[in-house]
N, C-alpha and C positions, 0 to 999 in steps of 0.2 A: 638382462631383461629390463626394459624400460617401464617406469611407473606410469599410471594413467595421466598424471599431470603433464609429463613429458610428451606422451603421445598426443595429448590435446594441443600442446604448443606446436607440434609438428603437423597438425591437421590444417585444413583450409581455414577454418574459423579461428584457430590459434594464430595462424600467420596473419590473418586479417586484424586480429587484436594486437599483435606485436608491432605491426606497421602503422597503427593508428594512434597518434599521440593523444587525440581526444578521448578515445576509448580507454587508454591507459590512465590518463588523468582522472576521468570519471570513475573508473574502477577503483583507483586508489582512494578517492574521496568516499565512495560508497563503502569500501572495506573499512576505512577508519570509523565511519559513522556506525556501521553495523557492529564492529568489534566493540566500540565503546558502549553501545546500547546493550549488547549481549552480556558483557562482563562489567556492567555498571557497578554491581556491589563490590567488585574488587578494584576497579579502575578509578571510580569517583572518589574525590578527596573526602566527601562527607555523605551522610545518608539523609536525604531530605525527608524521608518518611519517619525518621526517629525523632519524635517530638521532644525527647529528653535532651537532645543535643542542640536544640534550637534556642537562640537567645534573642529576645525582642530588641535588646539594645544594639544588636548587629543588623537590624532591619534597614534596608535601603542604603547599604554602604556602597560607595562607588568602586569601580574596578581598581586593581592593585596599582596600575600605572597612573591612575588619576590622582589629583590632589586630595589628600586626606584618605586615600584608599588604604585598606588593610591588606597586608601581604598574605593573610590567611585565606582571602577570597580573591582569586585571580580575576574573575569576571564580575565581582560585586555580589550583592545579595538582593532578594526580593523583599516584599513588604512583611513577610513573616520571618525574616532572617535566614532563609534558605540560601545556600550557595548556588549561584546561577549555573556555574560549570557542572556541578553535580546534578542539578535539576535538569539540565539539558540532556545529560546522558540517560537519566531515568525517563525523561519525557520522550526522547527518541525511541526508547524501548517500547513505550506504550503506543506511540504512533506506528512503529514498524509492525508490532504484533497485531494491532487492529487492522492495519492495511493488508498484511499478508493473509490473515485469516479470512477477511472479506473477499480478497481476490481469489483465494483457493476455493471458497464456497461458490463464488460467482462462476469460476471456471467449471466446477463440477456440474452446477445446474445448467449453465449455458451450453456447454459442450454436449451434455446428455440430451437436452431438448432440441438443440440444433441438429444433432446427428439423427434424432428420431424424425424431425420434420423433413429434413432433406432426403432421407432414405425411404420413408413411407410415402410422403407426398399426400395428395388428396385432401380430405377434410382435416386431417391432423396437421398438415403443413399450414393450411389456411387459418385454423384456430390458433396455433402457436404464434404465427406471424402477426395476427391481429392483437394477441396478447402482448407481443413485443411493442407494437405501435401504442398500445395503451400505457405500458410502463414507461416508454420514452417521454410521455407527456407529463410525468411526475418527477421533478427533480429530487435528488437524494435529500436535500435539506428539508423540503416539505414533507417527504415521507418520514424523516427522522422526527420532525416536530409532531406529526400525527401519532407515530408509534410511542413517542415519549409521553404525550398527553394521555393516551390510553393506558400505557404501562404504569404510569404514576397513579392513575385512578384505581387500577386494579391491585397494584402492589405498592402502597405508600411507604412501606418501611424498608424497601430494598433499593435504595437510591443508587448506591455505588455499583452494585451488580447490574442493576437495570440500565445504568448509563452505558456501560460497555456493551451490553446486549443490544441496546438501541443503535449504537454505532455500527456494530457488525451487521445486524439485520437490515438496517436502512441502506448501507452501502452494498450489501449483497442483492437486495431487491431491485436496486436500480443499476447494478453492474453486470448482471448476467446477460442482459439483452444483447450487448455488442458481441459477446462470444457466440450466442445462439445464432445471430444473423450471419456472422463470419463462417461458422462451421456449416450452417445450412447451405450457403453458397458453394463452399468447397465440396460438400457431400453431393450436391446436385450434379457436379461434374464427375466425381469419382464413381457414382453408382452406375453410370453408363459405360464404364471402361471394361475391357475384356476380362481382367482378372476377377471382377465382381460377377460378371455374367458366367464365367467358368465355375465360380464357386456356387452359384445358384443352380447350374445344370447338374453339378455333382451332388446336390441335395444338402448342402450346408445350411444350417438354420439361419434365418435373417439376423437374429441377435448376435450370433457368432461372426457373421460376415461384418456387421457393423463394428464389433469389438476388436476382431483380429485383423481385418483387412482394411476397412475404410478409416477407422479412427487413427491409426499411425500416420496415414497420409494427409490428414487435415490438421495435425497438431502444430505444424510449422507456424502458420499465422497466429495461432492461439498463443504460442510461446512468446512471440513478439508483442502481441497485444497485452498479455498478462504483465510483461515487464514494464510496459508504459503505464498500465493501469495501477500498478503499485504506487507510483508517484501521485497519480490522481486520487487514489484512496487516502493517501497520507494527507494531501492538501484538503480533501473533504473532511477528514477527521479533525484537522486543525480548525477548519471553518465552523464545524458543528460545536467543537469545544469552545471556540471563541464566542459563539452565540449562547453558550450555557446549556446546550443540549447533549454534548458529548461527555468527555471525561469529567468527573466531579472535581470541585476545587481542591480537595485534599490530594489529588493525584497530579503531579507536575507534568501534565501533557504539554506539548509545544503550543497547542492552541490555547490551553488554559493560561500558560505563562504569558502569551501575547496579550490575552484579554486582561490579565491582572496588570501587566505593565502599561497597558493603554491608559489606565486611570492616572498614572504618574508620569506620562510622557511629557506633558506640557509644564510640569513642575520641576523638571530638570533631571529626574531619574530615568534617563533614556535607556540605560543598559538593561532594564528589566524586560523591555519589549523588543529591543533591537537584536540582541544576541539570540533569543529564540527564533526571531524572524529570519536571521541569517542562517541558523541551523536548518530551518525548514526549507529555505531556498537551496541550500547545498545538497540536502538529501533528494529533493524533487528534481533538481537540475541534473545531478549525477545519474539518477535512475533513468531519466528521460534520454540522456545522451547514450547510456548503455543500450536502451531500447532502440534508438535510432541506428546505432552501430550493428546491433543484432539483426535488425531488419535488412540492412545492406549486406551483411555477411551471409544471410540465408537466402538472399535473392541473387542468383548469378547475373541477372541482367543489369544490376546496379554496380557490379564490380568493375 
């Protein structure tokens, strides 16, 4: 009896993955980044959150292969003496968690509203689409700045918790629109097909039709879009953290590390900002390449 992984490799999508060097390379890079992020407490050489292990005398040490570098820190240290390699693993975990949570929430909200708008039509469709047009006019950065200002005024003592909440809420508020528009367009096509009409004639409730019949047939484009949007959410999180709106300075997010290293870039400590930037590029590029491969694999016309 074959296991699920073997059956997946023998399927059309598995064959497409096995025959695509780009997908294999992107998948390997994404797996390494996700593995190091998930198991950072066990894989990372140091714990950047443990203040007792930090030594200010080790601040801004160059990488181990550089002149004067310490073999204790392979990629050097930042301005607080934190190991850059360990901070990258913990920072990738923060970026991935924020990106995945915001994408999951965006998919839930966008698919629900898009399915409702496309299936019901009428004034519900018009109202939701006008709401989408309004939300598209507000970039996630401006929404995050607005939410951060209001949140800090209402909860001045909850900075760290508020920071992650601002990231997730702002990315969700501006990310659900694309899923809603995509699902609405697919639902408009599906609701006029024979299987939907047959379900209506037999007296099946509209909510059950949407959930059991229409929804499975519109999730293909959503899956591809969600894969690509994970990389977009990670980059948006890094941008907001770089501006000081995202993760707090005590949390070594990739955007926070880039912002800290930017202050020391022209003084010669290039590794503080270059390595987080490379890590961010690798994660975003690998996820985008996987999204492109998945789009081609799920679309028979592109094979």
